[in-house]
C-alpha positions as CSV (number, residue, x, y, z in Angstrom):
1,M,4.0,-4.2,35.9
2,G,2.5,-0.7,35.7
3,N,-1.2,0.1,35.2
4,L,-2.9,2.4,32.8
5,K,-4.1,5.8,34.1
6,S,-7.7,5.7,35.2
7,P,-10.2,8.6,35.4
8,D,-10.4,10.8,38.5
9,N,-13.6,11.7,40.3
10,N,-14.3,14.5,37.7
11,N,-14.3,11.9,34.9
12,K,-11.1,13.5,33.4
13,Y,-8.0,11.6,32.5
14,E,-4.7,12.8,34.0
15,F,-1.9,13.6,31.5
16,L,-4.2,12.8,28.6
17,I,-2.1,14.0,25.6
18,S,-2.7,12.4,22.2
19,T,0.0,11.2,19.9
20,P,0.3,12.6,16.3
21,E,-1.6,10.8,13.6
22,G,0.4,7.9,12.4
23,T,2.1,7.3,15.7
24,R,1.2,5.5,18.9
25,D,2.4,4.3,22.2
26,R,3.5,0.6,22.7
27,L,2.9,-1.0,26.0
28,W,4.7,-3.9,27.7
29,D,3.3,-6.9,26.0
30,E,3.7,-5.6,22.5
31,C,7.2,-4.3,23.4
32,A,8.2,-7.7,24.7
33,V,7.0,-9.6,21.6
34,R,8.6,-7.0,19.3
35,R,11.9,-7.2,21.1
36,E,11.8,-11.0,21.1
37,K,11.5,-11.1,17.3
38,E,14.1,-8.4,16.8
39,S,16.5,-10.2,19.1
40,A,16.0,-13.5,17.4
41,M,16.8,-12.0,14.0
42,T,19.8,-9.9,15.1
43,K,21.3,-12.9,17.0
44,L,21.0,-14.8,13.7
45,F,22.7,-12.0,11.8
46,A,25.6,-11.9,14.2
47,E,26.1,-15.6,14.0
48,R,26.4,-15.3,10.3
49,G,29.2,-12.8,10.6
50,Y,27.2,-9.5,10.3
51,R,28.1,-6.6,12.5
52,E,25.6,-4.0,13.8
53,V,25.6,-0.4,12.6
54,S,23.3,2.5,13.5
55,T,22.7,5.7,11.6
56,P,21.3,9.0,12.8
57,V,17.6,9.5,13.0
58,L,18.1,12.9,11.4
59,E,19.8,13.0,8.0
60,Y,20.4,15.8,5.5
61,Y,17.6,15.9,2.9
62,D,20.5,16.3,0.3
63,L,21.7,12.7,1.1
64,F,18.6,11.3,-0.5
65,T,18.5,13.6,-3.5
66,Q,22.2,13.0,-4.1
67,A,21.5,9.3,-4.1
68,Q,18.6,9.9,-6.6
69,N,16.4,8.3,-4.0
70,P,12.9,8.2,-5.4
71,I,11.1,8.3,-2.0
72,A,8.4,10.9,-2.6
73,Q,9.3,14.2,-1.1
74,E,5.9,14.7,0.5
75,T,6.3,11.5,2.5
76,M,9.5,12.7,4.2
77,V,9.3,14.3,7.7
78,K,11.3,17.5,7.3
79,I,12.9,19.8,9.9
80,V,15.0,22.9,9.3
81,G,18.4,22.6,11.0
82,R,20.2,25.3,13.0
83,D,22.3,26.0,9.9
84,G,19.2,26.5,7.8
85,R,19.7,23.3,5.9
86,L,16.8,20.9,5.4
87,L,16.8,17.7,7.5
88,V,14.6,14.7,7.4
89,L,13.8,11.9,9.8
90,R,15.4,8.8,8.3
91,P,13.0,7.6,5.6
92,D,15.2,4.7,4.5
93,C,18.0,2.6,6.2
94,T,19.9,1.5,3.1
95,T,21.0,4.9,1.8
96,P,22.7,6.1,5.0
97,I,24.5,2.8,5.4
98,A,25.7,3.0,1.8
99,R,27.0,6.5,2.7
100,I,29.0,4.9,5.6
101,V,30.5,2.2,3.4
102,A,31.5,4.7,0.7
103,T,33.1,7.2,3.0
104,R,34.3,5.5,6.1
105,L,34.9,1.7,5.6
106,D,37.9,0.7,3.5
107,D,37.7,-3.0,3.9
108,I,35.5,-5.0,1.6
109,P,33.4,-7.1,1.8
110,Q,31.3,-5.7,4.7
111,R,28.5,-7.6,6.3
112,L,26.3,-5.2,8.3
113,Y,23.0,-5.4,10.1
114,Y,20.6,-2.9,11.8
115,A,17.5,-2.7,13.9
116,Q,16.0,0.8,13.7
117,S,13.0,2.7,12.5
118,V,12.3,4.6,9.3
119,F,9.8,7.5,9.2
120,R,7.5,8.3,6.3
121,L,4.3,10.3,6.4
122,A,1.3,8.1,5.9
123,A,-1.8,9.1,4.0
124,H,-4.5,10.8,6.1
125,S,-6.7,8.5,8.1
126,R,-5.3,5.3,6.5
127,G,-4.4,3.6,9.8
128,E,-0.8,3.4,8.8
129,N,2.2,4.2,11.1
130,C,4.6,7.0,10.2
131,E,7.3,5.1,12.2
132,T,8.1,1.6,10.9
133,G,10.5,-0.7,12.6
134,Q,13.0,-2.4,10.3
135,C,15.5,-5.2,11.0
136,G,17.8,-5.9,8.1
137,V,21.2,-6.6,6.6
138,E,23.4,-5.2,3.9
139,L,26.1,-7.1,2.1
140,F,28.7,-4.9,0.4
141,G,31.5,-6.2,-1.9
142,V,30.0,-9.6,-3.0
143,S,28.7,-9.3,-6.5
144,G,26.3,-11.5,-8.5
145,F,25.1,-15.0,-7.8
146,D,27.0,-15.7,-4.6
147,G,25.8,-12.6,-2.8
148,D,22.3,-13.0,-4.0
149,V,22.1,-16.6,-2.7
150,E,23.6,-15.6,0.7
151,I,21.1,-12.8,1.2
152,V,18.0,-14.7,0.1
153,S,19.0,-17.6,2.3
154,L,19.5,-15.3,5.3
155,A,16.1,-13.6,4.6
156,I,14.3,-17.0,4.8
157,D,16.2,-17.9,8.0
158,A,15.4,-14.5,9.5
159,L,11.7,-15.0,9.1
160,I,11.9,-18.5,10.5
161,A,13.9,-17.2,13.5
162,A,11.2,-14.6,14.1
163,G,8.5,-17.3,14.3
164,T,6.8,-16.3,11.1
165,E,4.3,-18.8,9.9
166,H,2.9,-19.6,6.4
167,F,5.1,-17.3,4.5
168,Y,6.8,-17.4,1.1
169,L,9.4,-15.3,-0.8
170,E,9.0,-14.2,-4.4
171,L,12.0,-13.5,-6.5
172,G,12.2,-11.2,-9.6
173,G,14.4,-8.7,-11.5
174,L,16.4,-11.3,-13.6
175,A,15.8,-13.6,-16.4
176,I,14.0,-16.8,-15.5
177,A,17.0,-19.1,-15.7
178,E,19.0,-16.9,-13.3
179,L,16.1,-16.9,-10.8
180,E,15.8,-20.7,-11.1
181,A,19.6,-21.0,-10.3
182,V,19.1,-18.9,-7.1
183,R,16.2,-21.0,-6.0
184,S,18.0,-24.3,-6.8
185,A,21.0,-23.1,-4.7
186,L,18.8,-22.7,-1.7
187,G,18.0,-26.4,-1.6
188,D,14.9,-27.5,0.3
189,A,14.3,-24.0,1.5
190,G,14.0,-22.8,-2.1
191,D,11.4,-25.5,-2.9
192,K,9.4,-24.7,0.2
193,Y,9.5,-20.9,0.4
194,V,10.4,-19.4,-2.9
195,R,8.3,-18.5,-5.9
196,L,9.5,-16.9,-9.1
197,E,8.0,-13.6,-10.3
198,P,10.2,-12.3,-13.1
199,G,8.2,-9.1,-13.5
200,L,8.6,-8.1,-9.8
201,T,9.7,-4.5,-9.1
202,Q,10.2,-2.5,-5.9
203,D,8.9,0.9,-4.9
204,I,12.4,2.3,-4.5
205,E,14.3,2.5,-7.8
206,Y,17.9,2.0,-6.7
207,Y,17.7,-1.7,-7.2
208,T,19.8,-3.0,-10.2
209,G,19.2,-6.8,-10.4
210,L,17.6,-9.3,-8.1
211,V,14.6,-8.1,-6.1
212,F,12.5,-10.0,-3.7
213,R,9.6,-9.7,-1.3
214,A,8.0,-11.9,1.3
215,Y,4.3,-12.3,2.3
216,A,2.7,-14.1,5.2
217,E,-0.8,-14.9,6.4
218,G,-2.4,-12.2,8.5
219,A,-0.3,-9.4,7.1
220,G,-2.0,-7.3,4.4
221,K,1.3,-6.0,3.0
222,A,4.8,-7.4,2.4
223,I,6.7,-8.4,5.5
224,L,10.1,-8.2,3.9
225,A,11.7,-6.5,0.9
226,G,15.1,-6.4,-0.6
227,G,17.4,-6.8,-3.6
228,R,20.6,-5.8,-5.3
229,Y,21.7,-2.2,-5.6
230,D,25.2,-2.1,-7.1
231,K,25.1,1.6,-8.1
232,L,24.0,3.2,-4.8
233,T,27.4,3.7,-3.2
234,G,28.7,5.2,-6.4
235,D,26.4,8.2,-5.7
236,F,28.8,8.8,-2.8
237,G,32.0,8.4,-4.8
238,R,32.8,4.7,-4.5
239,D,31.5,1.8,-6.5
240,V,30.8,-1.3,-4.4
241,P,28.4,-4.1,-5.3
242,A,25.7,-4.5,-2.7
243,V,22.6,-6.5,-1.8
244,G,20.4,-6.6,1.3
245,F,16.9,-6.7,2.8
246,A,14.7,-5.3,5.5
247,V,12.1,-7.1,7.6
248,Y,9.1,-5.0,8.5
249,V,8.8,-5.8,12.2
250,D,5.3,-4.3,12.6
251,E,4.0,-6.4,9.8
252,I,5.4,-9.8,11.1
253,L,3.7,-9.0,14.4
254,K,0.4,-9.3,12.5
255,N,1.3,-12.8,11.4
256,K,-0.3,-14.4,14.4
257,S,-2.6,-11.6,15.5
258,K,-4.9,-12.0,12.5
259,K,-6.1,-15.4,11.6
260,S,-6.8,-16.1,8.0
261,S,-10.3,-17.2,7.1
262,E,-10.9,-20.1,4.7
263,R,-13.5,-17.9,3.0
264,L,-12.7,-15.5,0.3
265,K,-14.1,-12.2,1.5
266,I,-15.3,-9.8,-1.3
267,A,-16.3,-6.3,-0.2
268,V,-19.1,-5.0,-2.4
269,T,-20.3,-1.4,-2.7
270,K,-23.6,-0.2,-1.5
271,G,-25.7,2.2,-3.6
272,R,-25.7,2.4,-7.4
273,L,-23.4,-0.5,-8.0
274,L,-25.2,-3.1,-5.7
275,E,-27.9,-4.3,-8.1
276,D,-25.4,-4.8,-11.0
277,T,-23.0,-6.6,-8.5
278,I,-25.8,-9.0,-7.4
279,A,-26.7,-9.6,-11.1
280,L,-23.0,-10.5,-11.7
281,F,-23.0,-12.9,-8.7
282,K,-26.1,-14.6,-10.0
283,R,-24.4,-15.1,-13.4
284,L,-21.6,-16.8,-11.5
285,G,-24.1,-19.2,-10.0
286,L,-23.8,-18.0,-6.4
287,N,-26.9,-19.0,-4.4
288,E,-27.7,-16.2,-2.0
289,P,-26.6,-12.8,-3.2
290,E,-30.2,-11.6,-3.4
291,S,-30.3,-11.4,0.4
292,L,-28.3,-8.2,0.1
293,L,-31.4,-6.5,-1.2
294,V,-33.9,-7.9,1.4
295,K,-35.6,-5.0,3.1
296,N,-34.6,-4.6,6.8
297,D,-31.9,-7.2,6.5
298,R,-29.1,-5.6,8.5
299,R,-26.5,-8.2,8.0
300,L,-23.2,-6.8,6.8
301,V,-21.5,-10.1,6.1
302,H,-23.3,-12.7,3.9
303,D,-21.8,-16.2,3.7
304,V,-22.7,-17.6,0.3
305,P,-23.9,-21.3,0.7
306,D,-22.1,-24.0,-1.2
307,S,-19.0,-21.8,-1.8
308,N,-16.0,-20.4,0.0
309,I,-17.2,-16.8,-0.6
310,S,-18.4,-14.2,1.9
311,L,-19.8,-10.9,0.7
312,V,-19.1,-7.8,2.8
313,L,-21.5,-4.9,2.3
314,A,-19.7,-1.5,2.6
315,K,-19.6,2.1,1.4
316,A,-17.4,2.7,-1.6
317,A,-14.5,4.3,0.1
318,D,-14.5,1.6,2.8
319,V,-14.3,-1.1,0.2
320,I,-10.9,0.2,-0.7
321,T,-9.9,0.5,3.0
322,Y,-10.9,-3.1,3.7
323,V,-9.0,-4.4,0.7
324,E,-6.0,-2.3,1.3
325,H,-5.6,-3.6,4.9
326,G,-6.2,-7.2,3.8
327,V,-9.3,-7.9,5.8
328,C,-11.1,-8.5,2.5
329,E,-9.2,-10.2,-0.3
330,L,-11.3,-8.7,-3.1
331,G,-13.5,-5.7,-3.6
332,I,-15.9,-4.2,-6.2
333,V,-15.8,-0.4,-6.4
334,G,-16.3,2.3,-8.9
335,R,-13.4,3.9,-10.7
336,D,-14.5,7.3,-9.3
337,T,-13.6,6.1,-5.8
338,I,-10.3,4.7,-7.0
339,L,-9.3,7.9,-8.7
340,E,-10.3,10.1,-5.7
341,Q,-9.0,7.9,-2.9
342,G,-6.2,5.9,-4.3
343,G,-4.6,3.2,-2.2
344,D,-2.4,0.2,-2.1
345,F,-4.3,-2.5,-4.1
346,S,-4.2,-4.3,-7.5
347,E,-6.9,-3.4,-10.1
348,L,-7.8,-6.7,-11.7
349,Y,-10.7,-6.2,-14.1
350,D,-13.1,-3.7,-15.6
351,L,-16.5,-5.2,-14.8
352,G,-18.2,-3.0,-17.4
353,F,-21.2,-2.0,-15.3
354,G,-22.0,1.2,-13.4
355,K,-20.9,3.2,-16.5
356,C,-20.8,7.0,-16.2
357,R,-18.2,9.7,-16.5
358,F,-16.4,12.5,-14.7
359,A,-17.2,15.9,-16.3
360,L,-16.6,19.6,-15.8
361,A,-20.1,21.2,-15.8
362,G,-21.3,24.8,-15.5
363,R,-24.0,27.2,-16.6
364,I,-24.9,27.0,-20.3
365,G,-22.7,29.3,-22.3
366,S,-19.9,29.3,-19.7
367,D,-16.3,29.3,-21.0
368,P,-14.4,26.3,-19.4
369,G,-11.2,28.2,-19.9
370,E,-12.4,31.0,-17.6
371,V,-13.7,29.1,-14.6
372,A,-11.7,30.0,-11.4
373,T,-13.6,28.3,-8.6
374,I,-14.7,24.7,-8.7
375,A,-17.0,22.8,-6.3
376,S,-16.7,19.0,-6.2
377,K,-17.3,15.9,-4.1
378,Y,-14.0,14.8,-5.7
379,P,-11.4,17.4,-5.0
380,N,-8.4,15.1,-5.9
381,V,-10.0,14.3,-9.3
382,A,-10.7,18.0,-9.9
383,R,-7.2,19.0,-8.9
384,T,-5.6,16.4,-11.1
385,Y,-7.7,17.4,-14.1
386,F,-6.8,21.1,-13.8
387,I,-3.1,20.3,-13.3
388,S,-3.2,18.4,-16.5
389,K,-4.6,21.5,-18.2
390,G,-1.9,23.7,-16.6
391,R,-4.6,25.7,-14.7
392,D,-4.7,27.1,-11.2
393,V,-8.2,27.0,-9.7
394,D,-9.7,27.2,-6.2
395,I,-11.5,23.9,-5.2
396,I,-14.3,23.8,-2.6
397,K,-15.2,20.4,-1.2
398,I,-19.0,19.8,-1.3
399,D,-20.5,16.6,0.2
400,G,-24.2,17.1,-0.9
401,S,-25.8,18.3,-4.1
402,V,-22.9,19.9,-5.8
403,E,-25.1,21.4,-8.5
404,L,-26.2,24.1,-5.9
405,A,-22.7,25.6,-5.9
406,P,-22.9,27.4,-9.2
407,L,-26.6,28.2,-8.7
408,L,-25.8,30.1,-5.5
409,G,-22.7,31.7,-6.8
410,L,-20.3,29.7,-4.6
411,A,-18.4,28.3,-7.6
412,D,-18.1,28.9,-11.4
413,A,-18.4,25.2,-12.2
414,I,-18.4,21.7,-10.8
415,V,-16.5,18.5,-11.3
416,D,-18.9,15.6,-10.8
417,I,-20.2,12.2,-12.0
418,V,-22.5,12.5,-15.0
419,S,-24.7,9.7,-16.2
420,T,-27.7,10.9,-18.2
421,G,-27.1,14.6,-17.6
422,G,-30.7,15.0,-16.4
423,T,-29.9,16.6,-13.1
424,L,-27.6,19.1,-14.8
425,K,-30.3,20.0,-17.3
426,A,-32.9,20.5,-14.6
427,N,-30.7,23.0,-12.9
428,G,-29.6,25.0,-15.9
429,L,-26.2,23.4,-16.2
430,T,-24.4,21.6,-19.0
431,V,-21.2,19.6,-19.5
432,L,-18.3,21.9,-20.4
433,D,-15.7,19.1,-20.8
434,D,-15.5,15.3,-20.4
435,I,-12.8,14.2,-18.0
436,C,-12.8,10.4,-18.1
437,D,-15.0,7.3,-18.2
438,I,-16.0,5.4,-15.1
439,S,-17.1,1.9,-14.4
440,A,-17.0,-0.7,-11.7
441,R,-13.7,-2.4,-11.1
442,L,-12.6,-5.6,-9.3
443,I,-9.7,-4.9,-7.0
444,A,-7.5,-7.2,-4.8
445,N,-5.2,-6.9,-1.8
446,P,-1.6,-7.4,-3.1
447,A,-0.6,-9.9,-0.4
448,A,-3.8,-11.9,-0.9
449,M,-3.0,-12.0,-4.7
450,R,0.1,-14.0,-3.7
451,L,-1.0,-16.0,-0.7
452,R,-4.4,-17.0,-2.3
453,K,-3.3,-16.8,-5.9
454,S,-5.1,-19.9,-7.3
455,E,-8.4,-19.1,-5.6
456,I,-8.4,-15.5,-6.8
457,E,-7.4,-16.5,-10.3
458,R,-10.2,-19.0,-10.4
459,F,-12.7,-16.3,-9.3
460,V,-11.4,-13.8,-11.8
461,N,-11.6,-16.3,-14.6
462,R,-15.3,-17.0,-13.6
463,V,-16.0,-13.3,-13.7
464,V,-14.4,-12.9,-17.1
465,S,-16.3,-15.8,-18.5
466,A,-19.6,-14.5,-17.1
467,E,-19.1,-11.1,-18.5
468,T,-18.0,-12.4,-21.9
469,D,-21.1,-14.6,-22.1
470,A,-23.3,-11.7,-21.0
C-alpha cells in the first residue's frame, strides 16, 4: 500500500495540484469499498439475465435536446469538438442507452446494466460532486405491470446486495390501486421495504408511468431513482416500452459512514429570527430554549431536556446547508435566504414571524424604470426581479451597509430587506417598488421527511397548533 506525499524540508508539498471544484481523488480504502458494492450489484444483475453496456463519456449535446431531456443546460459540462459541434460529458445514462436500443439492437426484450459515471455541474460551494457513480439497469420491451414488478424487485435486491441498511422504496406515478398491485406482487419485500406515494415525481421528465425512489439512513438524498419511460426510444425513431433504475453509489457509501441520531436536530437562525424562534419553542412547551440567549454561552448544539430535540445554532445560509446535507432534519430560516440561496429541501410551513419585505429603493424622486446599476446583498433576488421586468441592469454585490452605494454614487438603487423603512429615510432613500414579502419558514431535508416522517409530522402539527393558538 502506498503512502501519501509528505512535506519536504522547505515545508512545501511535491506535486501539489488541486482538483477542480466538485471533483476529488479517491484513495485505496474508499475505492475498495466502492468496488465491492458495485461488484455485488453487477453480479446480481448478471445473474438475473442482464448484460453490461457502456456508453461514451462524451456525447453530442444534440442527443439530449433531441430526446427532449430536461436536464438543465447550465448543469452540463460542455466541450467543443474538432468538428465544431457541442459535446457534453455524459449527464445521464438512460438516454444514451435508449439511443443504442433504438438504433443498434433489433431483438426485444433487452435487459441491460451499466456501472459508470454521470457528470453534472454542482452549485458553487455546495460540497456536491460533479461526477456521480451510478450502477443501474434498463429493461426494454416489457410493458406495464410485469416489467414494473421485475424492476422494483431488482432495485430492492440490489440495495440489499450492496449491504444497504434501514432503507425503503417509495412508489408513485400511478393510481393507488395499481401501486398496491405492484407492492402486493413483491410479497414480503413489498411489505417490508415499499411505501406508496401517489404524488411522487422525478426531476427528469421522460418518465411516463411508475416512478420510484429509495432512501436510507445516513444519506441526505435519495440513494436510488427510477421508473418507466415508454416514449424515450421513440425520440430516436423506434417505440419500445422501457423501465429502469440507477443506484447512486456515492450516496449508499454514506449509509454506514453517518450514523443517525435518535434526536431530531433543528437548525435555528442566529440574529433577527432567534428571539421569535425561542418564543415559538416556549409555546411548544420545550424546557430549555432560553439557553440560546444566555450571554457568553458558546454552545452551538443545545439538547432540549425531556424531548428528542436538539437545537443547532447557525447563520442563516448555513441552516439551509445543514438541512440540505441531512445533518439537520429541520431548519428555521427566513424566506430571504431561501430566495437568494435556493437548495434541495422541502419548505413545510410559513411560521409568520420575522416579517419584512424585499424592495427596490433609491433616492427620493428616482424613476425605477431608469435605474441601471443596482447594489445588493442579494444579487440572485435582484437579478430575478429585473428579469421578471424584462430589464438589463448591472448588479454589484455589497456585504455591508448597502445604503451607502447610492449615496456614494456606486449604484442608482438597491435591492434589500425593508422592515420599517427607518434606515432608508435616515439616508435620504425611499422604496421605489415592493418585490415580495418575507417571513420565517420551517424547512426539512427531503430524505428525513421520509425516513422520520411520523416524528416530523408530529412536530409540524405542534407548530401549527401553537401558531394557531397564538
